[in-house]
N, C-alpha and C positions, 0 to 999 in steps of 0.2 A: 428840103424837098417840099414842093407844094402838094396839096391834096390832089390836084389834077395829075401830077406826075405819079403819085402813089397809085391812083386808079389806072393810069396807063400801064404801069408795071404789072399790075394784077392781070390786065388783059393780055400782055405779051409774054409774061413769065409763067409757064404752067405750074411751077412750084409754088408761086404765090397763090394761084387759084386753088391749089390743093391744101392750103392752110399752113404751110411751113412759115415759121417766124424767125426773125433774127435772134441769135443766141441759143437756139435749140440744139441739143445733141441728137444727131440722127445716125443711127447704127444701120449699116447696110449688110444684109445677109444674102448669100447666093450670087454674088458678083461673078460674072464671066464675060467673055468677049462679046456676047450677044446682047448685053443689056443696052438700054437707051442712054447713051452717053450724054446727049443734050439735056435730058431730064436731070441726070446726076449733077451736071454743071449748073443748071438752073437752081437746084436745091442748095448747092454750096453757095451760090451767089446770094440767095435769100437768107440763109442761116449765118453767113459770114465766116464760115470755117469749112474744113474738109469733112466729109462723111467719115465716121469711125467704122472700123472693120469688125469682123467676127471675133477678134481677139480683145476687143475693148472690155475692160473688167469692171465697169460701173454701170449704172442704169441709164437708159436713154429716154428722151422725150418721145421719140418716134423711131420705129423700126421700118425700114424699107426692105421687104422680103421678095427677092426675085426668085420665082419658083416655076419649074417646068415639070411636066408630067413624069419625066424620068428621074426626078430629083428625090423620089422616095415617097413617104407618107406625109401628105399635106397636114393632116391633123397634128401629127407629132411635131412638124415644123412650126405650126402656129402655137402649140403649147410651149415649145422652147422659146419662141419669140415673146410670148407673154411675160416670161421670166426676165426679159431684158429691158422692159419698159417701166417707167415710173407709174404709180397708180394714176389712172386717168389718162395715160399715154395712148397712143394709137399705133396701129400697124397698117402700113400700105402694102398690100399684097399685089405684086406685079406678076402677071401671067401672060404668056403669049396669046395673041389674038387668034380668033377662029382661022383655021387653015394653016397656021404656022406650026413648025416643029415644037412639041412640048405643050400644045394646047390642052387646057383643062376645062371640062364642061362647067358652066356656071352652077349647075345643081350640085356638082361635087365640091365646088368652092363653098357654097352655102352650107352643105352638110358638114364639111370639115370645120368651118367657122363655128357653127352651132355646137358641135361636139366639143370644141375647144373652149366653149363658153363665151364666144364673141358674137357680135351683131354686125352685119354689113350695113353701113349707113349710106354709102354711095359708090358709084363706079365712074371711072373717067377714062378717056383716051390718053394713054401715057406715052404715046409716040407711034412711030410707023408700025412697029411689031408687037407692042405691049398694051395691055389694059390694066388699070389699077382698081383695086377694091379697098375702100377704107373700112377697117375693122376696129371695133372698140369693145371694151368690156361693158356689158349692160349696167354694171354697177359703177361705171366711170362717170358719176355725176359730180356736181360741185362738192368740194370738201365741206363737211359740217364743222361749224365752230361753236 
C-alpha cells in the first residue's frame, strides 16, 4: 500500500484516526444493541481481528468501554478496565452524546478518570450517538531500559 493510500485510510476510517494499529488486542466492555456498530467494524478492520469480549482472560492493548449513566459507577468500571490492559495501554471510554439516553456529564467523566488514576488526553466524535474519551495512566510513558 502506498503512503497516499495509508493517509487516505486514516481520513476515512475513524479507528485509524483513534490510533488503533494492526495486531493490537482490543477488549470491548459494555457491548449492547445501542453501540456504534460501524466504529466496531472499523476497529476490527484496522487491528485485523475481532474484538475480544469481557470473558477474555489475558491483557489487552486497548479497552473500548461503552458506558451509560445507568451502567453503575463509572470510577469502578474504569478501575476494572485498568486491570485489563498492558502497562502503557489505553482505554477508550465511549459515552452517549448530549441529549441521548445514558448521557454522562463531561465533569463526571473527568472526576471518575482522575479518581481511577487516569488522564483524559482527547475526545472524539465516535459516531451518531457516541463520544469517545481517550484515557491513559499518567505513568504510561516509554518503558525504561
